[in-house]
Phi, psi and omega in degrees: 000152182228166183260122178243127178226129176238119180259126168246125183271061170221179183297331183259053177285160187241158175212136177242117184237113175250312180205132187292000185249356183278170178281169177265125176226153179282143185263145174296137176293139182256154180288140184283140173229128182276125175276144185242126179289124180286142185299321183249094182283150189251121174270132183275121191281334182245265187227172181265134172284109183271354190293330183271352183280127176251255178292143186240153157235143187239135175235126181241124186233119176181145172233150181081166182304331184295341183277351185300332177300341181289341180301332184291349181288333179305313184297322181284328176294320177298318180296337181267004180044046187278155176267117182258117179277316189210142178228125176230169180193158175236146178065217179293344169303323177291326173300310179305310183299320180286327180296318183289325177297334180277321189257333181057033185207127176292330177300314183289327175295320173303314186295311182299321177291319179288321178306316182273338192233006181294338181264005174291125179290155178307315190287342179269356182293337185270358187265111174302326180295316182291316181304305186300318181300311184287321183288327178294318175303316175302312186295314181301321183282325190265335184241120183272336189279127178302318186288326181294316179297323181291313179306309181291325173295320177296323182291342183234031178280164185307322186288340178272346184285145184080005177287136175268139183246156188217182175297331180290322181297317177303315179302307187297320178289338185252011189291340178260014178280141176249359176258167167303135181235130173250126178249129185245119178233150174268128181216214186265342186209166177268122177192162182236123182232128171274107186278320176208183182308317188252000186237117176241133185253127167254116180255119180254134176292139188298324191084176182272095193298330183272005178234316185289139173277174174301321180295320179298317181293313179295316180298318174305314183294317183297321179295308182303312185287332180289324178288318189287329185267356181292146184226124176288139180245000000 
């Protein structure tokens, strides 16, 4: 198996992951297919059946420290040995998407998140100024490409903080996907919703940002995704 990666220096950059030891090759462009939001979305009461999913597109949507728990999804995706065609994101979700394209490793994502944010005090989690300062430091240190840095800083600017993401955002950002798409958002509750035939939304509750530490938020994400990705055999 081989590794295919295509970088577009816009929000909808793509990544093809077959094996982390393969060469870099350009992926053929696929014909666009528009997804339609079903009137009655289905909330999955137990788990998602991953057995039928082949190639995947991933969408990460979240702003502020409370969205850091979304980083725990990468480990479970790797455990499922899925082929990832495209990763995109908004807000801190864009930072996670670009970080994974850089490192191709959930362990490295855990390490860099902990490295840059472990010393932020609980009381600071609610401060937009602290958030922006630390995230900008992360971006400047980790990404050498100027266009990528500019894009990520714009996605984490003050006016972007506190944005609420929804199923409609998942739908809009995945409208050109021809693959099964998993959309991860930070929200108000832990749930998995089937939005359409090819689109599933994983919503991770933000937690109490003025009380939860970084470790608490990451653990919350780890538990949620472990339960959501479990598959009875």
